[in-house]
N, C-alpha and C positions, 0 to 999 in steps of 0.2 A: 673561401678557405677559413676554417674555424680553428683557432688556436686553443689548445688544451693546456691547462695548468697541470702541475704534478698530481693533484688529487684526482682530477677527471681522467688522467692518464693511468690511474690505478696504483699510484705510489703508496707505499706503506706509511700510514698516518703516524705510526710510532717513530718513524725516521724523518718525516718532513718537518722542517723547522719554519718558524714564523717568517724569517727573512726570505724563504722561498715563495711565500704567498703574498706578502705585504705589498702595498702600493708604494712605489719609490718616489714618484713625483706627486706629492700630495697637494691638494688645494685647500685653502682655509678661508674663513671669513673672520671678521672681528666683531666684538660686541657692539661696535658703533655702526656696522653696516646695516642697511635696511633689509627687510624681509624680501623685497623684490631683488635686491642685489644677491642675496644668498641663493634665491631660486635660480637666477641667471647663471651664477657660478656653478651650481650643481648640475644644471641642464647642460651647460657647455662642456663640463668635465665628464658627464655621464655617470655621476655618482648619486647614491641615495642617502649618504651620510657625509657630514663635513665637520671637521673640528672647528670650534669657535675659540679665538684667541683674545686675550687682553694683555697688552704690553708684551706681546710676543710669546706668551705662555698659554697653554691650553687650559680653558676653564669650563668647557662643555662640548657637547656633540649635538649637532642639529640634524634631524632626519627629514626626509621628504614628508613623512606623516605629520611632523610638527608644522611644517610650512603649509601643508594642505589644510590643517585645522584652522590656522590663522586666516589663510586666504578665503576659505569657504565660509568662514564666520564673519566676513566683511572687515577683516583687519584687526579683530580683537585678539589680544594676547591670551594664551591659555591660562 
């Protein structure tokens, strides 16, 4: 059974609001988490991007591409 969102179901994009599409239960990492922790959280949540927090406030966005660059380069930060 495949679940379709409003856009895939043919909704009028001029009428669809962000709240209709956004993820409600977000997962995050902190600036103090390791690269491996971030990768595990992203894999478990099935997401390709994850907000990065410092003191509970967003300071950046981490993508799977960012992680791959570090992991494939032997752990060097970009």
